[in-house]
C-alpha positions in Angstrom: 21.5 -72.5 14.9 22.1 -76.0 16.4 18.3 -76.3 17.0 17.4 -75.5 13.4 17.0 -78.4 10.9 19.6 -78.7 8.2 17.7 -78.6 4.9 20.7 -79.2 2.7 24.0 -80.5 4.1 25.7 -79.9 0.8 24.7 -76.2 0.4 27.7 -74.0 -0.4 28.3 -70.3 -0.2 30.9 -68.3 -2.1 32.3 -65.0 -0.8 33.0 -63.2 -4.1 36.0 -61.0 -4.5 38.0 -59.4 -7.3 41.1 -61.7 -6.7 39.9 -64.6 -4.6 36.8 -66.7 -4.1 36.3 -68.1 -0.5 34.0 -71.2 -0.5 32.4 -73.1 2.4 30.0 -76.1 2.4 27.4 -76.0 5.2 29.7 -73.9 7.3 32.7 -76.2 7.0 36.4 -75.3 6.5 36.7 -72.8 3.6 38.5 -73.4 0.4 40.1 -70.5 -1.5 40.2 -70.2 -5.3 41.4 -67.6 -7.7 39.3 -65.6 -10.1 40.9 -66.5 -13.5 39.0 -68.8 -15.8 41.0 -72.0 -15.0 40.4 -71.3 -11.2 36.7 -70.8 -11.7 36.6 -74.1 -13.5 38.5 -75.7 -10.7 36.0 -74.3 -8.2 33.2 -75.7 -10.3 34.8 -79.2 -10.4 35.4 -79.1 -6.6 31.8 -78.3 -5.9 30.6 -81.1 -8.2 33.0 -83.5 -6.5 31.6 -82.5 -3.1 28.1 -83.3 -4.4 27.0 -79.7 -4.1 23.6 -78.9 -5.7 23.0 -75.3 -4.6 25.4 -72.4 -4.3 24.6 -69.0 -2.8 26.6 -65.8 -3.6 26.3 -62.1 -3.0 26.1 -59.8 -6.0 29.4 -58.0 -5.5 29.9 -55.5 -8.3 30.4 -57.4 -11.6 32.8 -60.0 -10.1 30.0 -62.5 -9.6 29.0 -62.7 -13.2 31.8 -64.9 -14.6 31.4 -67.4 -11.8 27.6 -67.3 -12.1 27.9 -68.2 -15.8 30.3 -71.1 -15.1 28.1 -72.6 -12.3 24.9 -72.1 -14.3 26.3 -73.9 -17.3 27.3 -76.8 -14.9 23.6 -77.3 -13.9 24.0 -76.0 -10.3 21.4 -74.0 -8.6 22.9 -70.5 -8.1 21.1 -68.3 -5.5 22.0 -64.6 -5.5 21.2 -63.0 -2.1 21.2 -59.6 -0.7 24.2 -58.8 1.5 21.9 -57.7 4.4 20.8 -61.4 4.7 24.3 -62.6 5.4 25.5 -59.9 7.7 27.7 -61.6 10.2 27.4 -61.4 14.0 29.4 -58.8 15.9 33.0 -59.6 16.2 35.9 -60.3 13.8 35.0 -60.1 10.2 37.1 -61.9 7.6 36.3 -63.5 4.2 36.8 -66.9 5.8 34.2 -66.3 8.5 31.8 -64.6 6.0 31.7 -67.6 3.7 31.2 -70.0 6.6 28.4 -68.0 8.1 26.7 -67.7 4.7 27.0 -71.4 4.1 25.5 -72.1 7.5 22.5 -69.9 6.7 22.1 -71.4 3.3 22.2 -75.0 4.7 19.4 -74.1 7.1 17.3 -72.5 4.3 17.6 -69.0 5.7 18.6 -67.2 2.5 16.1 -65.9 0.0 17.0 -65.9 -3.6 17.0 -62.6 -5.5 15.9 -62.1 -9.0 18.3 -62.9 -11.8 17.0 -62.7 -15.4 17.4 -65.7 -17.7 20.4 -65.8 -20.0 18.8 -64.3 -23.1 17.4 -61.4 -21.1 20.8 -60.8 -19.5 22.3 -60.6 -23.0 19.6 -58.0 -24.0 20.3 -56.2 -20.7 24.0 -55.9 -21.4 23.4 -54.3 -24.9 20.7 -52.0 -23.5 22.9 -50.8 -20.7 25.8 -50.3 -23.0 23.5 -48.3 -25.3 22.4 -46.1 -22.4 26.1 -45.4 -21.6 26.7 -44.3 -25.2 23.6 -42.0 -25.0 24.9 -40.4 -21.8 28.4 -39.9 -23.3 26.9 -38.4 -26.5 24.8 -36.0 -24.4 28.0 -34.7 -22.7 29.5 -33.9 -26.1 26.3 -32.0 -27.1 27.1 -29.8 -24.0 30.6 -29.4 -25.3 29.2 -28.1 -28.6 27.0 -25.7 -26.8 30.0 -24.5 -24.7 32.1 -23.9 -27.8 29.3 -21.9 -29.4 28.8 -19.9 -26.3 32.5 -19.0 -26.2 32.1 -17.7 -29.7 28.9 -15.8 -28.7 26.9 -17.9 -31.1 23.4 -18.4 -29.6 21.9 -20.8 -32.1 21.2 -23.4 -29.4 19.1 -20.8 -27.5 16.9 -20.2 -30.6 16.2 -23.6 -32.0 14.9 -26.5 -30.0 17.7 -29.0 -30.6 21.3 -28.5 -31.7 21.5 -32.1 -32.8 18.4 -31.9 -35.0 18.5 -31.7 -38.8 18.7 -27.9 -38.8 21.2 -27.6 -36.0 23.6 -30.1 -37.4 23.4 -28.6 -40.9 24.3 -25.2 -39.5 27.1 -26.5 -37.3 28.7 -28.5 -40.2 28.5 -25.4 -42.4 30.2 -23.3 -39.8 33.0 -25.8 -39.5 33.3 -25.8 -43.4 33.9 -22.0 -43.2 30.4 -20.5 -43.8 29.9 -17.3 -41.9 27.0 -15.5 -43.7 23.9 -15.6 -41.5 21.6 -15.6 -44.5 23.2 -18.6 -46.0 23.2 -20.4 -42.7 19.6 -19.6 -42.2 18.7 -21.2 -45.5 20.0 -24.5 -44.2 17.4 -24.6 -41.5 13.9 -26.1 -41.7 11.3 -24.0 -43.5 9.3 -23.6 -40.3 12.3 -22.1 -38.6 12.8 -19.7 -41.5 9.3 -18.5 -41.3 9.0 -18.1 -37.5 12.5 -17.3 -36.3 14.4 -15.9 -39.3 15.6 -12.7 -37.6 16.4 -14.4 -34.3 18.4 -17.1 -36.0 20.4 -14.6 -38.1 21.2 -12.5 -35.0 22.2 -15.6 -33.1 24.7 -16.6 -35.8 26.8 -13.4 -35.6 29.8 -14.6 -33.6 33.6 -14.1 -33.1 34.7 -17.3 -34.8 37.8 -17.9 -32.7 40.0 -20.7 -34.1 40.5 -22.5 -30.7 36.7 -22.6 -30.1 36.1 -23.8 -33.7 38.6 -26.6 -33.0 36.7 -27.5 -29.8 33.4 -27.5 -31.7 34.8 -29.8 -34.4 36.1 -32.3 -31.9 32.8 -32.2 -30.0 30.8 -32.9 -33.2 33.2 -35.7 -34.2 32.8 -37.3 -30.7 29.0 -37.0 -30.9 29.0 -38.6 -34.3 31.2 -41.4 -33.0 28.8 -42.3 -30.3 25.8 -42.1 -32.7 27.6 -44.8 -34.7 28.1 -46.8 -31.5 24.4 -46.5 -30.7 23.5 -47.7 -34.2 25.8 -50.7 -33.8 24.1 -51.6 -30.5 20.7 -51.3 -32.3 21.9 -53.9 -34.9 23.0 -56.3 -32.1 19.7 -55.8 -30.2 17.7 -56.4 -33.4 19.6 -59.6 -34.1 19.0 -60.7 -30.5 15.3 -60.0 -30.2 14.0 -62.8 -32.4 16.1 -65.3 -30.4 14.2 -64.3 -27.3 10.9 -65.1 -29.0 11.4 -68.0 -31.4 8.5 -70.0 -29.9 5.8 -67.2 -29.8 3.1 -67.2 -32.5 3.1 -64.1 -34.7 0.4 -61.4 -34.2 -1.5 -59.5 -36.7 -0.1 -55.9 -37.0 -3.5 -54.7 -38.4 -5.0 -55.2 -35.0 -2.6 -52.9 -33.2 -3.1 -49.1 -32.8 -1.0 -46.6 -34.7 2.6 -46.3 -33.6 3.5 -43.5 -31.2 6.1 -41.0 -32.3 9.5 -42.4 -31.1 11.8 -40.2 -29.0 15.2 -38.9 -30.2 17.0 -41.8 -28.4 14.6 -44.6 -29.4 16.3 -47.5 -31.2 16.0 -47.8 -34.9 14.6 -51.3 -35.2 12.1 -52.3 -37.8 8.8 -53.7 -36.6 9.9 -53.2 -33.0 6.3 -53.0 -31.7 5.3 -56.2 -33.5 8.4 -58.0 -32.0 7.7 -56.7 -28.5 4.1 -57.9 -28.7 5.3 -61.3 -29.6 7.8 -61.4 -26.8 5.2 -60.3 -24.3 3.0 -63.3 -25.1 0.7 -61.3 -27.5 0.2 -58.3 -25.2 0.7 -54.9 -26.7 2.1 -52.9 -23.8 2.5 -49.8 -25.9 -1.3 -49.2 -25.6 -0.8 -48.5 -21.8 -0.4 -44.9 -20.7 3.2 -43.6 -20.9 4.5 -47.0 -22.4 6.4 -46.5 -25.6 8.3 -49.1 -27.6 11.6 -47.8 -26.2 10.4 -47.9 -22.6 8.9 -51.4 -22.9 12.2 -52.7 -24.4 14.1 -51.2 -21.5 11.7 -52.7 -19.0 11.9 -56.1 -20.6 15.7 -56.0 -20.5 15.5 -55.4 -16.7 12.7 -57.7 -15.5 12.2 -60.1 -18.4 8.8 -61.4 -19.6 7.9 -63.9 -16.8 6.6 -61.7 -14.0 5.2 -64.6 -12.1 8.5 -64.6 -10.3 6.8 -62.0 -8.1 3.7 -63.5 -6.5 1.7 -60.3 -6.4 1.9 -56.7 -7.7 2.9 -55.6 -4.2 6.0 -57.8 -4.3 6.8 -56.4 -7.8 6.6 -52.8 -6.7 8.5 -53.4 -3.5 11.3 -55.1 -5.3 11.7 -52.0 -7.5 11.7 -49.7 -4.5 8.4 -48.0 -5.4 6.5 -49.1 -2.3 7.1 -47.5 1.1 9.0 -49.6 3.7 7.7 -49.9 7.2 9.5 -49.9 10.6 7.6 -50.7 13.8 8.9 -51.0 17.4 6.2 -51.1 20.0 4.0 -48.1 19.5 6.6 -46.3 17.3 6.1 -46.6 13.6 8.2 -45.1 10.9 9.0 -45.4 7.2 12.1 -46.8 5.6 13.5 -45.3 2.4 13.7 -47.9 -0.3 16.4 -47.9 -2.9 14.9 -47.8 -6.4 16.6 -50.1 -8.9 16.9 -49.4 -12.7 13.4 -50.7 -13.4 12.0 -48.5 -10.7 13.8 -45.4 -12.0 12.4 -46.2 -15.5 8.9 -46.2 -14.2 9.6 -42.8 -12.5 10.8 -41.4 -15.8 7.7 -42.7 -17.5 5.5 -41.1 -14.9 6.9 -37.7 -15.6 5.3 -37.8 -19.1 1.9 -38.0 -17.5 2.3 -35.0 -15.2 0.8 -32.6 -17.7 -1.6 -34.9 -19.5 -5.3 -33.8 -19.3 -7.2 -36.7 -21.0 -5.9 -39.5 -18.8 -7.1 -40.2 -15.3 -3.6 -41.0 -14.1 -2.5 -37.5 -14.9 -5.3 -36.2 -12.7 -4.1 -38.5 -9.9 -0.6 -37.1 -10.2 -1.8 -33.5 -10.0 -4.0 -34.2 -7.0 -1.2 -36.1 -5.2 1.3 -33.3 -6.0 -1.0 -30.7 -4.5 -1.2 -32.6 -1.3 2.2 -34.3 -0.9 4.6 -32.6 -3.4 5.8 -33.5 -6.9 8.4 -36.1 -5.7 6.0 -38.2 -3.8 3.4 -37.9 -6.6 6.0 -39.1 -9.2 6.8 -42.2 -7.1 3.1 -42.9 -6.5 2.3 -42.6 -10.2 5.3 -44.8 -11.1 3.9 -47.4 -8.7 0.6 -47.3 -10.5 2.3 -47.8 -13.9 4.3 -50.7 -12.5 1.1 -52.3 -11.3 -0.4 -51.9 -14.8 2.7 -53.5 -16.3 2.6 -56.5 -13.9 -1.1 -57.0 -14.4 -0.8 -57.1 -18.2 2.1 -59.5 -18.1 0.4 -61.8 -15.6 -3.4 -61.3 -16.0 -3.8 -60.0 -19.6 -4.7 -56.8 -21.3 -8.5 -57.2 -20.9 -8.2 -57.2 -17.1 -6.2 -54.0 -17.2 -8.4 -52.2 -19.7 -11.5 -52.9 -17.6 -9.7 -51.7 -14.6 -8.6 -48.5 -16.3 -12.2 -47.9 -17.5 -13.5 -48.3 -14.0 -10.9 -46.0 -12.6 -11.6 -43.3 -15.1 -15.4 -43.6 -14.5 -14.8 -43.3 -10.8 -12.7 -40.1 -11.3 -15.4 -38.6 -13.4 -18.0 -39.4 -10.8 -15.8 -37.8 -8.1 -15.6 -34.6 -10.2 -19.4 -34.5 -10.7 -19.9 -35.0 -7.0 -17.5 -32.1 -6.2 -19.2 -29.9 -8.8 -22.7 -30.6 -7.3 -21.4 -29.8 -3.8 -19.9 -26.5 -5.0 -23.1 -25.6 -6.8 -25.1 -26.3 -3.6 -22.8 -24.0 -1.6 -23.3 -21.2 -4.1 -27.0 -21.7 -4.3 -26.9 -22.7 -7.9 -28.3 -25.7 -9.8 -26.5 -27.8 -12.3 -28.3 -28.4 -15.6 -26.7 -31.1 -17.8 -26.4 -30.3 -21.5 -28.6 -32.3 -23.9 -26.8 -35.2 -25.5 -26.5 -35.3 -29.3 -28.9 -37.7 -31.0 
C-alpha cells in the first residue's frame, strides 16, 4: 500500500452498524458516533470540518439508509461498495480495523461504487416494495380461506379458477351471511360458470358448515380485504409520485401507442399508466417489447431507474443483475461462479416464464430449444438475460434499434427452420414445394 499513490487524502470510510458508526479518514484513527439523528448530524458536521469530499460505506441491511440521506443532502459524494471489496487481511477483525482498512482502500482509489438509484426512484422503490409485501401477505390469507373451506369439505376453489374473483368472493360472502342453498350460491356466479360448471359447483358447495371453520373463513376474508385496501393506498401514493419523476418530459400522443395489454390481478390501478411510463422512459414505450407489461415496467423502473447509461454495456447490466455466468480460471482449470440475482434479475426471470409457451415469438422458440438441451432453469435465466438486453437497448439506444434487431432475429430463426426442413426432406428423399403466395 505504501507504494500506491494516494488519490484522495481526505477520503473517509464508515463501518455501518445498528448502534454505532465507526469512521476513519484515509486510514487514520477512527472516530465513533451513534446512530440517532443528532449523532448522524454530528458525524456529518465532523466530516465537513475535516474537509472530506467522498465517503464510502457498505450496504449493511437498512442501517446505511438514514446516514446516506444525511450525507447526500450535505453535498458529499457517497460511495456504496460491496463488502467483498473491503474484506480485511487475515488476523484480528474489529470495527475499528475495518473502517481504517476501508478508508485506506478508498484513499488509494481501490473501491468501486455500486449502483444507488436517485432520490425520486428510491421513493418509488419503497412504495413498490411495500406494495409487494402487501400482495404476499394477502396471498397467504387466500390460502387461509382455502384451508377453512377444505376443513368444511367445500371444494369451491377446486372448481373455479380464482377464489378472489368476482364469483368466488360473492359466494364466500354469501356463505358467511348464512346462505347454504347450492342453487342460490350458484346464481351468484358468473353466467359462464353457470353454463359450464353448474353441477360441479353445486356439488362442491355441500359442506359441513362448522362454526369454528366459518369463523376462520371470516377472519381470513377480512384480512385479505384489509391488505387489498393497503394495496389501493399504495397505488394512490405511487400515482401521486409518478408525475414528480417526469415533470420535464414532453407528453406523447396516446393515439400512436398500441392497444393496452390486459393487466394481471396484482397490477396497480393507476389511470394512464402506460402513457406516464412512456413519458418517464424518454418517449420509449417498453410495453411493446415481449413479456413487458405496464406492471413489470413499473417494477423495473423502481429498481434500476431510467438512466441505464450507468452501465457502460449490456453485459455490465446483465452481470450486475446476476443473469450472466461468472468465470473462474486458475492455470488450465476453468469453472463457473454462481451469481446472486438481485430483485431486477428475478423480475426478468419471472417475465421470461410468460414466454415459455408462446408460439408466435422467436424468443419462445429460443426458450424451448435451450430447455431441451440444458433444462428449464438454465433456459429461463438465458431468456431473462435476452429480455434484460432488450430493456437496456431500448433505454440507451432507442426502440428502432431494438425493433430492427428483433426482426432480424426472427428472420434468422425462420431461415434456420427452413434449412432444417430442407435437410429432413433430403434425408427422406422428398422435395419441398412452397405454397403459392396470395395475390
